[in-house]
All heavy atoms as TSV, in Angstrom:
chain	resi	resn	atom	element	x	y	z
A	1	MET	N	N	44.774	88.215	131.109
A	1	MET	CA	C	44.037	87.149	131.762
A	1	MET	C	C	44.964	86.159	132.450
A	1	MET	O	O	44.647	84.995	132.567
A	1	MET	CB	C	43.204	86.388	130.741
A	1	MET	CG	C	42.053	87.116	130.186
A	1	MET	SD	S	41.014	85.946	129.291
A	1	MET	CE	C	39.597	86.954	129.052
A	2	ASN	N	N	46.135	86.556	132.865
A	2	ASN	CA	C	47.036	85.614	133.490
A	2	ASN	C	C	46.455	85.072	134.782
A	2	ASN	O	O	46.011	85.792	135.637
A	2	ASN	CB	C	48.424	86.218	133.734
A	2	ASN	CG	C	48.432	87.717	133.772
A	2	ASN	OD1	O	47.439	88.363	133.466
A	2	ASN	ND2	N	49.535	88.295	134.160
A	3	GLY	N	N	46.467	83.735	134.881
A	3	GLY	CA	C	45.975	83.085	136.073
A	3	GLY	C	C	44.481	82.872	136.112
A	3	GLY	O	O	44.004	82.125	136.935
A	4	SER	N	N	43.708	83.509	135.229
A	4	SER	CA	C	42.255	83.405	135.322
A	4	SER	C	C	41.668	82.487	134.247
A	4	SER	O	O	40.469	82.359	134.153
A	4	SER	CB	C	41.609	84.782	135.226
A	4	SER	OG	O	41.823	85.327	133.940
A	5	GLN	N	N	42.516	81.866	133.433
A	5	GLN	CA	C	42.003	81.006	132.371
A	5	GLN	C	C	41.626	79.644	132.937
A	5	GLN	O	O	42.260	79.135	133.853
A	5	GLN	CB	C	43.028	80.876	131.266
A	5	GLN	CG	C	43.242	82.190	130.533
A	5	GLN	CD	C	44.142	82.030	129.329
A	5	GLN	OE1	O	44.845	81.048	129.199
A	5	GLN	NE2	N	44.110	83.007	128.450
A	6	HIS	N	N	40.586	79.062	132.359
A	6	HIS	CA	C	40.085	77.768	132.803
A	6	HIS	C	C	40.056	76.784	131.646
A	6	HIS	O	O	40.037	77.174	130.484
A	6	HIS	CB	C	38.675	77.910	133.388
A	6	HIS	CG	C	38.661	78.474	134.753
A	6	HIS	ND1	N	38.902	79.801	135.018
A	6	HIS	CD2	C	38.460	77.880	135.951
A	6	HIS	CE1	C	38.836	79.999	136.316
A	6	HIS	NE2	N	38.568	78.847	136.907
A	7	ILE	N	N	40.018	75.505	131.989
A	7	ILE	CA	C	39.868	74.426	131.029
A	7	ILE	C	C	38.451	73.900	131.191
A	7	ILE	O	O	38.066	73.487	132.283
A	7	ILE	CB	C	40.882	73.298	131.292
A	7	ILE	CG1	C	42.309	73.851	131.247
A	7	ILE	CG2	C	40.691	72.162	130.297
A	7	ILE	CD1	C	43.337	72.915	131.853
A	8	CYS	N	N	37.680	73.937	130.114
A	8	CYS	CA	C	36.298	73.469	130.152
A	8	CYS	C	C	36.244	72.022	129.666
A	8	CYS	O	O	36.543	71.747	128.509
A	8	CYS	CB	C	35.415	74.352	129.285
A	8	CYS	SG	S	33.672	73.871	129.351
A	9	PHE	N	N	35.897	71.109	130.558
A	9	PHE	CA	C	35.765	69.691	130.206
A	9	PHE	C	C	34.359	69.436	129.687
A	9	PHE	O	O	33.390	70.000	130.188
A	9	PHE	CB	C	36.080	68.806	131.410
A	9	PHE	CG	C	37.549	68.739	131.694
A	9	PHE	CD1	C	38.168	69.733	132.429
A	9	PHE	CD2	C	38.319	67.707	131.181
A	9	PHE	CE1	C	39.531	69.694	132.665
A	9	PHE	CE2	C	39.686	67.662	131.412
A	9	PHE	CZ	C	40.294	68.657	132.157
A	10	THR	N	N	34.281	68.591	128.677
A	10	THR	CA	C	33.004	68.277	128.030
A	10	THR	C	C	32.787	66.771	128.032
A	10	THR	O	O	33.709	65.997	128.290
A	10	THR	CB	C	32.994	68.767	126.572
A	10	THR	OG1	O	33.932	68.009	125.818
A	10	THR	CG2	C	33.305	70.256	126.466
A	11	ASP	N	N	31.562	66.388	127.689
A	11	ASP	CA	C	31.318	64.970	127.432
A	11	ASP	C	C	31.737	64.694	125.989
A	11	ASP	O	O	32.203	65.593	125.276
A	11	ASP	CB	C	29.866	64.584	127.726
A	11	ASP	CG	C	28.846	65.272	126.843
A	11	ASP	OD1	O	29.216	65.871	125.804
A	11	ASP	OD2	O	27.659	65.213	127.187
A	12	SER	N	N	31.543	63.461	125.519
A	12	SER	CA	C	32.002	63.089	124.186
A	12	SER	C	C	31.234	63.798	123.071
A	12	SER	O	O	31.709	63.879	121.942
A	12	SER	CB	C	31.920	61.576	124.003
A	12	SER	OG	O	30.618	61.116	124.267
A	13	ALA	N	N	30.061	64.355	123.386
A	13	ALA	CA	C	29.281	65.108	122.401
A	13	ALA	C	C	29.618	66.594	122.415
A	13	ALA	O	O	29.074	67.364	121.641
A	13	ALA	CB	C	27.794	64.916	122.661
A	14	GLY	N	N	30.508	67.010	123.308
A	14	GLY	CA	C	30.907	68.414	123.384
A	14	GLY	C	C	30.124	69.252	124.370
A	14	GLY	O	O	30.317	70.457	124.462
A	15	LYS	N	N	29.221	68.632	125.155
A	15	LYS	CA	C	28.436	69.372	126.154
A	15	LYS	C	C	29.302	69.639	127.384
A	15	LYS	O	O	29.940	68.738	127.930
A	15	LYS	CB	C	27.212	68.545	126.558
A	15	LYS	CG	C	26.352	69.213	127.595
A	15	LYS	CD	C	25.189	68.339	128.006
A	15	LYS	CE	C	24.460	68.988	129.170
A	15	LYS	NZ	N	23.525	68.063	129.794
A	16	ALA	N	N	29.326	70.911	127.827
A	16	ALA	CA	C	30.155	71.308	128.970
A	16	ALA	C	C	29.734	70.572	130.241
A	16	ALA	O	O	28.541	70.454	130.543
A	16	ALA	CB	C	30.065	72.812	129.181
A	17	LEU	N	N	30.731	70.064	130.979
A	17	LEU	CA	C	30.482	69.372	132.243
A	17	LEU	C	C	30.936	70.209	133.436
A	17	LEU	O	O	30.186	70.427	134.369
A	17	LEU	CB	C	31.223	68.030	132.263
A	17	LEU	CG	C	30.848	67.021	131.195
A	17	LEU	CD1	C	31.775	65.812	131.258
A	17	LEU	CD2	C	29.393	66.602	131.378
A	18	PHE	N	N	32.189	70.657	133.404
A	18	PHE	CA	C	32.765	71.450	134.486
A	18	PHE	C	C	34.045	72.088	133.965
A	18	PHE	O	O	34.509	71.758	132.874
A	18	PHE	CB	C	33.064	70.579	135.720
A	18	PHE	CG	C	34.017	69.448	135.458
A	18	PHE	CD1	C	35.397	69.648	135.509
A	18	PHE	CD2	C	33.548	68.188	135.155
A	18	PHE	CE1	C	36.275	68.604	135.260
A	18	PHE	CE2	C	34.412	67.127	134.901
A	18	PHE	CZ	C	35.788	67.346	134.957
A	19	SER	N	N	34.596	72.994	134.732
A	19	SER	CA	C	35.882	73.584	134.356
A	19	SER	C	C	36.806	73.585	135.564
A	19	SER	O	O	36.355	73.534	136.714
A	19	SER	CB	C	35.702	74.996	133.809
A	19	SER	OG	O	35.208	75.854	134.799
A	20	ILE	N	N	38.094	73.596	135.257
A	20	ILE	CA	C	39.122	73.704	136.299
A	20	ILE	C	C	40.088	74.801	135.868
A	20	ILE	O	O	40.189	75.106	134.673
A	20	ILE	CB	C	39.869	72.377	136.537
A	20	ILE	CG1	C	40.650	71.933	135.298
A	20	ILE	CG2	C	38.916	71.282	137.014
A	20	ILE	CD1	C	41.579	70.747	135.545
A	21	PRO	N	N	40.815	75.382	136.810
A	21	PRO	CA	C	41.785	76.407	136.428
A	21	PRO	C	C	42.939	75.814	135.618
A	21	PRO	O	O	43.262	74.628	135.764
A	21	PRO	CB	C	42.309	76.941	137.765
A	21	PRO	CG	C	41.548	76.256	138.829
A	21	PRO	CD	C	40.743	75.165	138.237
A	22	ASP	N	N	43.540	76.636	134.780
A	22	ASP	CA	C	44.750	76.233	134.076
A	22	ASP	C	C	45.768	75.769	135.115
A	22	ASP	O	O	45.895	76.370	136.188
A	22	ASP	CB	C	45.289	77.428	133.286
A	22	ASP	CG	C	46.449	77.068	132.392
A	22	ASP	OD1	O	46.650	75.880	132.084
A	22	ASP	OD2	O	47.182	77.997	131.989
A	23	ASN	N	N	46.453	74.688	134.832
A	23	ASN	CA	C	47.416	74.045	135.739
A	23	ASN	C	C	46.741	73.364	136.923
A	23	ASN	O	O	47.396	73.040	137.904
A	23	ASN	CB	C	48.487	75.024	136.237
A	23	ASN	CG	C	49.297	75.605	135.100
A	23	ASN	OD1	O	49.705	74.875	134.204
A	23	ASN	ND2	N	49.496	76.904	135.114
A	24	GLY	N	N	45.428	73.128	136.812
A	24	GLY	CA	C	44.685	72.454	137.870
A	24	GLY	C	C	44.808	70.940	137.765
A	24	GLY	O	O	45.422	70.397	136.849
A	25	LEU	N	N	44.197	70.261	138.735
A	25	LEU	CA	C	44.239	68.805	138.793
A	25	LEU	C	C	42.899	68.193	138.417
A	25	LEU	O	O	41.847	68.701	138.799
A	25	LEU	CB	C	44.605	68.334	140.204
A	25	LEU	CG	C	46.044	68.530	140.646
A	25	LEU	CD1	C	46.204	68.100	142.102
A	25	LEU	CD2	C	47.003	67.768	139.766
A	26	LEU	N	N	42.985	67.087	137.697
A	26	LEU	CA	C	41.825	66.290	137.321
A	26	LEU	C	C	41.992	64.929	137.984
A	26	LEU	O	O	43.090	64.376	138.015
A	26	LEU	CB	C	41.788	66.128	135.798
A	26	LEU	CG	C	40.595	65.408	135.209
A	26	LEU	CD1	C	39.336	66.279	135.353
A	26	LEU	CD2	C	40.842	65.088	133.745
A	27	CYS	N	N	40.914	64.392	138.536
A	27	CYS	CA	C	40.952	63.065	139.140
A	27	CYS	C	C	40.305	62.075	138.180
A	27	CYS	O	O	39.181	62.288	137.729
A	27	CYS	CB	C	40.224	63.061	140.479
A	27	CYS	SG	S	40.413	61.503	141.367
A	28	LEU	N	N	41.035	61.011	137.871
A	28	LEU	CA	C	40.538	59.945	137.007
A	28	LEU	C	C	40.188	58.755	137.881
A	28	LEU	O	O	40.992	58.335	138.724
A	28	LEU	CB	C	41.602	59.542	135.985
A	28	LEU	CG	C	42.167	60.674	135.123
A	28	LEU	CD1	C	43.303	60.157	134.257
A	28	LEU	CD2	C	41.086	61.278	134.268
A	29	PHE	N	N	39.001	58.206	137.692
A	29	PHE	CA	C	38.508	57.080	138.492
A	29	PHE	C	C	38.412	55.848	137.598
A	29	PHE	O	O	37.638	55.823	136.646
A	29	PHE	CB	C	37.128	57.389	139.074
A	29	PHE	CG	C	37.108	58.615	139.949
A	29	PHE	CD1	C	36.747	59.845	139.415
A	29	PHE	CD2	C	37.436	58.535	141.289
A	29	PHE	CE1	C	36.720	60.981	140.211
A	29	PHE	CE2	C	37.408	59.665	142.090
A	29	PHE	CZ	C	37.047	60.888	141.549
A	30	TYR	N	N	39.181	54.834	137.923
A	30	TYR	CA	C	39.210	53.596	137.146
A	30	TYR	C	C	38.215	52.592	137.716
A	30	TYR	O	O	37.877	52.634	138.901
A	30	TYR	CB	C	40.622	53.001	137.155
A	30	TYR	CG	C	41.627	53.876	136.454
A	30	TYR	CD1	C	42.244	54.929	137.128
A	30	TYR	CD2	C	41.943	53.672	135.127
A	30	TYR	CE1	C	43.154	55.754	136.485
A	30	TYR	CE2	C	42.851	54.488	134.471
A	30	TYR	CZ	C	43.455	55.524	135.162
A	30	TYR	OH	O	44.351	56.345	134.520
A	31	GLY	N	N	37.760	51.683	136.880
A	31	GLY	CA	C	36.760	50.702	137.275
A	31	GLY	C	C	37.193	49.788	138.406
A	31	GLY	O	O	36.361	49.259	139.130
A	32	ASN	N	N	38.506	49.604	138.589
A	32	ASN	CA	C	38.999	48.731	139.652
A	32	ASN	C	C	39.144	49.462	140.989
A	32	ASN	O	O	39.657	48.896	141.948
A	32	ASN	CB	C	40.333	48.099	139.251
A	32	ASN	CG	C	41.448	49.119	139.088
A	32	ASN	OD1	O	41.247	50.319	139.274
A	32	ASN	ND2	N	42.625	48.653	138.722
A	33	GLY	N	N	38.717	50.723	141.039
A	33	GLY	CA	C	38.792	51.496	142.269
A	33	GLY	C	C	40.011	52.397	142.378
A	33	GLY	O	O	40.094	53.214	143.291
A	34	ASP	N	N	40.962	52.250	141.467
A	34	ASP	CA	C	42.144	53.108	141.486
A	34	ASP	C	C	41.775	54.529	141.083
A	34	ASP	O	O	40.815	54.748	140.344
A	34	ASP	CB	C	43.219	52.595	140.523
A	34	ASP	CG	C	43.920	51.348	141.012
A	34	ASP	OD1	O	43.723	50.969	142.191
A	34	ASP	OD2	O	44.658	50.742	140.204
A	35	ARG	N	N	42.562	55.472	141.591
A	35	ARG	CA	C	42.414	56.887	141.214
A	35	ARG	C	C	43.763	57.394	140.750
A	35	ARG	O	O	44.793	56.961	141.238
A	35	ARG	CB	C	41.952	57.730	142.395
A	35	ARG	CG	C	40.507	57.583	142.728
A	35	ARG	CD	C	40.098	58.558	143.790
A	35	ARG	NE	N	40.859	58.321	145.010
A	35	ARG	CZ	C	40.878	59.117	146.058
A	35	ARG	NH1	N	40.169	60.215	146.052
A	35	ARG	NH2	N	41.594	58.831	147.116
A	36	HIS	N	N	43.733	58.343	139.841
A	36	HIS	CA	C	44.956	58.976	139.354
A	36	HIS	C	C	44.686	60.473	139.236
A	36	HIS	O	O	43.618	60.875	138.776
A	36	HIS	CB	C	45.354	58.402	137.995
A	36	HIS	CG	C	46.538	59.063	137.382
A	36	HIS	ND1	N	47.822	58.841	137.811
A	36	HIS	CD2	C	46.623	59.972	136.386
A	36	HIS	CE1	C	48.654	59.570	137.093
A	36	HIS	NE2	N	47.950	60.269	136.220
A	37	PHE	N	N	45.645	61.271	139.654
A	37	PHE	CA	C	45.521	62.720	139.537
A	37	PHE	C	C	46.398	63.190	138.389
A	37	PHE	O	O	47.574	62.831	138.311
A	37	PHE	CB	C	45.915	63.407	140.843
A	37	PHE	CG	C	44.964	63.100	141.959
A	37	PHE	CD1	C	45.198	62.035	142.818
A	37	PHE	CD2	C	43.816	63.852	142.138
A	37	PHE	CE1	C	44.312	61.733	143.838
A	37	PHE	CE2	C	42.921	63.559	143.150
A	37	PHE	CZ	C	43.172	62.495	143.999
A	38	ALA	N	N	45.815	63.967	137.481
A	38	ALA	CA	C	46.509	64.454	136.293
A	38	ALA	C	C	46.568	65.974	136.306
A	38	ALA	O	O	45.554	66.633	136.549
A	38	ALA	CB	C	45.796	63.972	135.036
A	39	VAL	N	N	47.745	66.516	136.037
A	39	VAL	CA	C	47.912	67.968	135.899
A	39	VAL	C	C	47.447	68.362	134.506
A	39	VAL	O	O	47.765	67.687	133.520
A	39	VAL	CB	C	49.381	68.381	136.109
A	39	VAL	CG1	C	49.561	69.878	135.881
A	39	VAL	CG2	C	49.849	67.996	137.498
A	40	CYS	N	N	46.676	69.450	134.418
A	40	CYS	CA	C	46.086	69.890	133.152
A	40	CYS	C	C	46.542	71.300	132.812
A	40	CYS	O	O	46.473	72.200	133.653
A	40	CYS	CB	C	44.558	69.865	133.251
A	40	CYS	SG	S	43.909	68.251	133.692
A	41	HIS	N	N	47.006	71.475	131.588
A	41	HIS	CA	C	47.448	72.781	131.096
A	41	HIS	C	C	46.571	73.177	129.912
A	41	HIS	O	O	46.418	72.398	128.963
A	41	HIS	CB	C	48.907	72.736	130.650
A	41	HIS	CG	C	49.853	72.309	131.718
A	41	HIS	ND1	N	50.209	73.129	132.758
A	41	HIS	CD2	C	50.477	71.132	131.922
A	41	HIS	CE1	C	51.040	72.474	133.550
A	41	HIS	NE2	N	51.217	71.257	133.068
A	42	ARG	N	N	46.016	74.359	129.969
A	42	ARG	CA	C	45.167	74.866	128.884
A	42	ARG	C	C	46.034	75.195	127.679
A	42	ARG	O	O	47.066	75.848	127.795
A	42	ARG	CB	C	44.442	76.121	129.354
A	42	ARG	CG	C	43.485	76.699	128.350
A	42	ARG	CD	C	42.847	77.985	128.909
A	42	ARG	NE	N	41.798	78.480	128.063
A	42	ARG	CZ	C	41.999	79.232	126.978
A	42	ARG	NH1	N	43.213	79.567	126.626
A	42	ARG	NH2	N	40.967	79.638	126.260
A	43	LEU	N	N	45.618	74.734	126.499
A	43	LEU	CA	C	46.296	75.081	125.258
A	43	LEU	C	C	45.517	76.151	124.510
A	43	LEU	O	O	46.098	77.105	124.006
A	43	LEU	CB	C	46.476	73.836	124.389
A	43	LEU	CG	C	47.314	72.716	125.027
A	43	LEU	CD1	C	47.326	71.480	124.139
A	43	LEU	CD2	C	48.722	73.205	125.319
A	44	ASP	N	N	44.193	75.972	124.412
A	44	ASP	CA	C	43.299	76.972	123.842
A	44	ASP	C	C	41.889	76.649	124.324
A	44	ASP	O	O	41.727	75.835	125.232
A	44	ASP	CB	C	43.406	77.045	122.303
A	44	ASP	CG	C	43.030	75.758	121.584
A	44	ASP	OD1	O	42.188	74.982	122.111
A	44	ASP	OD2	O	43.556	75.511	120.487
A	45	ASP	N	N	40.872	77.241	123.717
A	45	ASP	CA	C	39.494	77.066	124.196
A	45	ASP	C	C	39.009	75.616	124.154
A	45	ASP	O	O	38.131	75.246	124.927
A	45	ASP	CB	C	38.522	77.934	123.395
A	45	ASP	CG	C	38.656	79.410	123.738
A	45	ASP	OD1	O	39.281	79.729	124.769
A	45	ASP	OD2	O	38.137	80.230	122.965
A	46	THR	N	N	39.545	74.812	123.258
A	46	THR	CA	C	39.034	73.446	123.091
A	46	THR	C	C	40.093	72.359	123.238
A	46	THR	O	O	39.817	71.191	122.982
A	46	THR	CB	C	38.360	73.284	121.711
A	46	THR	OG1	O	39.326	73.582	120.696
A	46	THR	CG2	C	37.150	74.200	121.583
A	47	HIS	N	N	41.306	72.738	123.647
A	47	HIS	CA	C	42.392	71.768	123.787
A	47	HIS	C	C	43.125	71.962	125.112
A	47	HIS	O	O	43.260	73.091	125.586
A	47	HIS	CB	C	43.396	71.907	122.644
A	47	HIS	CG	C	42.824	71.589	121.308
A	47	HIS	ND1	N	42.129	72.517	120.572
A	47	HIS	CD2	C	42.824	70.449	120.597
A	47	HIS	CE1	C	41.724	71.956	119.447
A	47	HIS	NE2	N	42.130	70.695	119.435
A	48	ALA	N	N	43.607	70.851	125.651
A	48	ALA	CA	C	44.394	70.903	126.881
A	48	ALA	C	C	45.427	69.787	126.864
A	48	ALA	O	O	45.243	68.757	126.205
A	48	ALA	CB	C	43.497	70.747	128.100
A	49	GLU	N	N	46.500	70.017	127.596
A	49	GLU	CA	C	47.491	68.976	127.837
A	49	GLU	C	C	47.114	68.338	129.168
A	49	GLU	O	O	47.081	69.009	130.202
A	49	GLU	CB	C	48.888	69.567	127.902
A	49	GLU	CG	C	49.960	68.546	128.189
A	49	GLU	CD	C	51.318	69.188	128.363
A	49	GLU	OE1	O	51.764	69.899	127.438
A	49	GLU	OE2	O	51.903	68.993	129.436
A	50	ILE	N	N	46.792	67.054	129.138
A	50	ILE	CA	C	46.356	66.336	130.332
A	50	ILE	C	C	47.366	65.235	130.606
A	50	ILE	O	O	47.534	64.327	129.788
A	50	ILE	CB	C	44.938	65.757	130.146
A	50	ILE	CG1	C	43.966	66.891	129.821
A	50	ILE	CG2	C	44.495	64.990	131.398
A	50	ILE	CD1	C	42.618	66.448	129.334
A	51	ASP	N	N	48.065	65.365	131.714
A	51	ASP	CA	C	49.088	64.398	132.094
A	51	ASP	C	C	50.131	64.224	130.988
A	51	ASP	O	O	50.568	63.120	130.687
A	51	ASP	CB	C	48.446	63.061	132.462
A	51	ASP	CG	C	49.112	62.415	133.665
A	51	ASP	OD1	O	49.848	63.104	134.402
A	51	ASP	OD2	O	48.889	61.211	133.877
A	52	GLY	N	N	50.481	65.345	130.339
A	52	GLY	CA	C	51.527	65.343	129.325
A	52	GLY	C	C	51.075	64.999	127.915
A	52	GLY	O	O	51.897	64.964	127.001
A	53	VAL	N	N	49.777	64.748	127.713
A	53	VAL	CA	C	49.257	64.394	126.383
A	53	VAL	C	C	48.271	65.466	125.934
A	53	VAL	O	O	47.387	65.855	126.698
A	53	VAL	CB	C	48.555	63.012	126.419
A	53	VAL	CG1	C	48.011	62.652	125.049
A	53	VAL	CG2	C	49.500	61.937	126.926
A	54	ASN	N	N	48.414	65.939	124.690
A	54	ASN	CA	C	47.505	66.955	124.152
A	54	ASN	C	C	46.216	66.302	123.655
A	54	ASN	O	O	46.270	65.300	122.938
A	54	ASN	CB	C	48.159	67.710	123.001
A	54	ASN	CG	C	49.332	68.553	123.449
A	54	ASN	OD1	O	49.565	68.729	124.636
A	54	ASN	ND2	N	50.074	69.073	122.506
A	55	TYR	N	N	45.076	66.889	124.042
A	55	TYR	CA	C	43.763	66.382	123.652
A	55	TYR	C	C	42.860	67.538	123.245
A	55	TYR	O	O	42.954	68.626	123.815
A	55	TYR	CB	C	43.045	65.711	124.837
A	55	TYR	CG	C	43.618	64.425	125.323
A	55	TYR	CD1	C	44.425	64.402	126.449
A	55	TYR	CD2	C	43.314	63.220	124.699
A	55	TYR	CE1	C	44.940	63.199	126.936
A	55	TYR	CE2	C	43.817	62.019	125.181
A	55	TYR	CZ	C	44.628	62.021	126.293
A	55	TYR	OH	O	45.124	60.842	126.770
A	56	SER	N	N	41.930	67.260	122.317
A	56	SER	CA	C	40.760	68.123	122.204
A	56	SER	C	C	39.830	67.605	123.302
A	56	SER	O	O	39.862	66.415	123.639
A	56	SER	CB	C	40.112	68.019	120.821
A	56	SER	OG	O	39.376	66.829	120.689
A	57	MET	N	N	39.015	68.460	123.858
A	57	MET	CA	C	38.207	68.048	124.998
A	57	MET	C	C	37.211	66.943	124.646
A	57	MET	O	O	37.093	65.971	125.398
A	57	MET	CB	C	37.531	69.261	125.646
A	57	MET	CG	C	38.536	70.325	126.123
A	57	MET	SD	S	40.063	69.687	126.860
A	57	MET	CE	C	39.462	68.958	128.349
A	58	PRO	N	N	36.492	66.998	123.510
A	58	PRO	CA	C	35.601	65.881	123.172
A	58	PRO	C	C	36.362	64.569	122.958
A	58	PRO	O	O	35.890	63.500	123.344
A	58	PRO	CB	C	34.901	66.339	121.891
A	58	PRO	CG	C	34.962	67.831	121.948
A	58	PRO	CD	C	36.283	68.140	122.597
A	59	ASP	N	N	37.548	64.625	122.357
A	59	ASP	CA	C	38.337	63.411	122.143
A	59	ASP	C	C	38.783	62.804	123.475
A	59	ASP	O	O	38.789	61.581	123.637
A	59	ASP	CB	C	39.554	63.682	121.261
A	59	ASP	CG	C	39.181	63.895	119.802
A	59	ASP	OD1	O	38.045	63.567	119.412
A	59	ASP	OD2	O	40.050	64.399	119.057
A	60	PHE	N	N	39.155	63.649	124.426
A	60	PHE	CA	C	39.522	63.155	125.754
A	60	PHE	C	C	38.331	62.421	126.376
A	60	PHE	O	O	38.475	61.309	126.889
A	60	PHE	CB	C	39.973	64.310	126.655
A	60	PHE	CG	C	40.225	63.884	128.069
A	60	PHE	CD1	C	41.374	63.202	128.407
A	60	PHE	CD2	C	39.301	64.162	129.060
A	60	PHE	CE1	C	41.606	62.791	129.726
A	60	PHE	CE2	C	39.516	63.764	130.370
A	60	PHE	CZ	C	40.672	63.077	130.703
A	61	ALA	N	N	37.148	63.032	126.301
A	61	ALA	CA	C	35.951	62.419	126.884
A	61	ALA	C	C	35.627	61.091	126.193
A	61	ALA	O	O	35.267	60.115	126.865
A	61	ALA	CB	C	34.767	63.375	126.788
A	62	LYS	N	N	35.776	61.038	124.878
A	62	LYS	CA	C	35.527	59.786	124.144
A	62	LYS	C	C	36.498	58.697	124.583
A	62	LYS	O	O	36.103	57.544	124.779
A	62	LYS	CB	C	35.648	60.023	122.631
A	62	LYS	CG	C	34.483	60.763	122.037
A	62	LYS	CD	C	34.717	61.058	120.566
A	62	LYS	CE	C	33.633	61.992	120.064
A	62	LYS	NZ	N	33.920	62.512	118.728
A	63	ARG	N	N	37.763	59.063	124.735
A	63	ARG	CA	C	38.764	58.087	125.155
A	63	ARG	C	C	38.459	57.572	126.560
A	63	ARG	O	O	38.550	56.380	126.835
A	63	ARG	CB	C	40.156	58.691	125.106
A	63	ARG	CG	C	41.230	57.723	125.599
A	63	ARG	CD	C	42.592	58.284	125.365
A	63	ARG	NE	N	42.886	58.059	123.957
A	63	ARG	CZ	C	44.105	57.812	123.499
A	63	ARG	NH1	N	45.114	57.776	124.324
A	63	ARG	NH2	N	44.313	57.610	122.238
A	64	MET	N	N	38.089	58.476	127.463
A	64	MET	CA	C	37.773	58.064	128.833
A	64	MET	C	C	36.540	57.148	128.852
A	64	MET	O	O	36.509	56.142	129.554
A	64	MET	CB	C	37.543	59.279	129.736
A	64	MET	CG	C	38.787	60.139	129.952
A	64	MET	SD	S	40.193	59.269	130.662
A	64	MET	CE	C	41.253	59.065	129.218
A	65	LYS	N	N	35.530	57.493	128.048
A	65	LYS	CA	C	34.320	56.664	127.977
A	65	LYS	C	C	34.657	55.274	127.440
A	65	LYS	O	O	34.208	54.259	127.985
A	65	LYS	CB	C	33.279	57.357	127.093
A	65	LYS	CG	C	31.964	56.635	127.019
A	65	LYS	CD	C	30.965	57.435	126.195
A	65	LYS	CE	C	29.623	56.725	126.127
A	65	LYS	NZ	N	28.641	57.505	125.371
A	66	HIS	N	N	35.447	55.232	126.387
A	66	HIS	CA	C	35.849	53.956	125.788
A	66	HIS	C	C	36.602	53.088	126.797
A	66	HIS	O	O	36.429	51.870	126.840
A	66	HIS	CB	C	36.710	54.203	124.549
A	66	HIS	CG	C	37.203	52.951	123.904
A	66	HIS	ND1	N	38.431	52.417	124.193
A	66	HIS	CD2	C	36.612	52.122	123.009
A	66	HIS	CE1	C	38.589	51.307	123.496
A	66	HIS	NE2	N	37.507	51.103	122.754
A	67	ASN	N	N	37.462	53.714	127.609
A	67	ASN	CA	C	38.257	52.986	128.603
A	67	ASN	C	C	37.545	52.826	129.944
A	67	ASN	O	O	38.146	52.329	130.896
A	67	ASN	CB	C	39.612	53.681	128.801
A	67	ASN	CG	C	40.476	53.577	127.572
A	67	ASN	OD1	O	40.445	52.576	126.861
A	67	ASN	ND2	N	41.241	54.609	127.305
A	68	GLN	N	N	36.293	53.269	130.008
A	68	GLN	CA	C	35.474	53.186	131.222
A	68	GLN	C	C	36.163	53.855	132.419
A	68	GLN	O	O	36.207	53.315	133.520
A	68	GLN	CB	C	35.119	51.737	131.525
A	68	GLN	CG	C	34.312	51.099	130.419
A	68	GLN	CD	C	33.949	49.660	130.693
A	68	GLN	OE1	O	34.458	49.034	131.604
A	68	GLN	NE2	N	33.031	49.144	129.894
A	69	ILE	N	N	36.663	55.071	132.157
A	69	ILE	CA	C	37.290	55.886	133.201
A	69	ILE	C	C	36.446	57.141	133.369
A	69	ILE	O	O	36.169	57.837	132.395
A	69	ILE	CB	C	38.733	56.283	132.786
A	69	ILE	CG1	C	39.581	55.020	132.562
A	69	ILE	CG2	C	39.349	57.203	133.829
A	69	ILE	CD1	C	40.917	55.303	131.913
A	70	SER	N	N	36.019	57.409	134.588
A	70	SER	CA	C	35.285	58.659	134.834
A	70	SER	C	C	36.269	59.694	135.335
A	70	SER	O	O	37.364	59.373	135.814
A	70	SER	CB	C	34.132	58.440	135.818
A	70	SER	OG	O	34.609	57.932	137.027
A	71	PHE	N	N	35.881	60.951	135.230
A	71	PHE	CA	C	36.791	62.030	135.630
A	71	PHE	C	C	36.008	63.172	136.254
A	71	PHE	O	O	34.827	63.362	135.967
A	71	PHE	CB	C	37.631	62.515	134.440
A	71	PHE	CG	C	36.839	62.945	133.227
A	71	PHE	CD1	C	36.508	64.267	133.033
A	71	PHE	CD2	C	36.446	62.015	132.275
A	71	PHE	CE1	C	35.784	64.670	131.919
A	71	PHE	CE2	C	35.738	62.395	131.149
A	71	PHE	CZ	C	35.406	63.731	130.971
A	72	ALA	N	N	36.686	63.882	137.150
A	72	ALA	CA	C	36.064	64.993	137.888
A	72	ALA	C	C	37.162	65.937	138.360
A	72	ALA	O	O	38.330	65.535	138.431
A	72	ALA	CB	C	35.268	64.456	139.071
A	73	PRO	N	N	36.800	67.154	138.709
A	73	PRO	CA	C	37.801	68.069	139.278
A	73	PRO	C	C	38.370	67.462	140.557
A	73	PRO	O	O	37.667	66.798	141.314
A	73	PRO	CB	C	37.018	69.342	139.590
A	73	PRO	CG	C	35.720	69.218	138.888
A	73	PRO	CD	C	35.470	67.772	138.661
A	74	ALA	N	N	39.648	67.680	140.776
A	74	ALA	CA	C	40.284	67.153	141.994
A	74	ALA	C	C	40.190	68.160	143.129
A	74	ALA	O	O	40.034	69.330	142.922
A	74	ALA	CB	C	41.746	66.832	141.712
């Protein structure tokens, strides 16, 4: 499956939102209008390294919700 693996992003409850390819980009939207692009590496079915930090997908969504940051495929 080289090259065909995807990272499935979820909301904080674990419901699937969208997926991006391994090594793909995620766009983070901050409340002040700033945007940031993060490189994402798949670790396994429920974990990814996002901008150099390892997350479970629900934990990432919870953190983004808490910080009022929305995210979408870039």
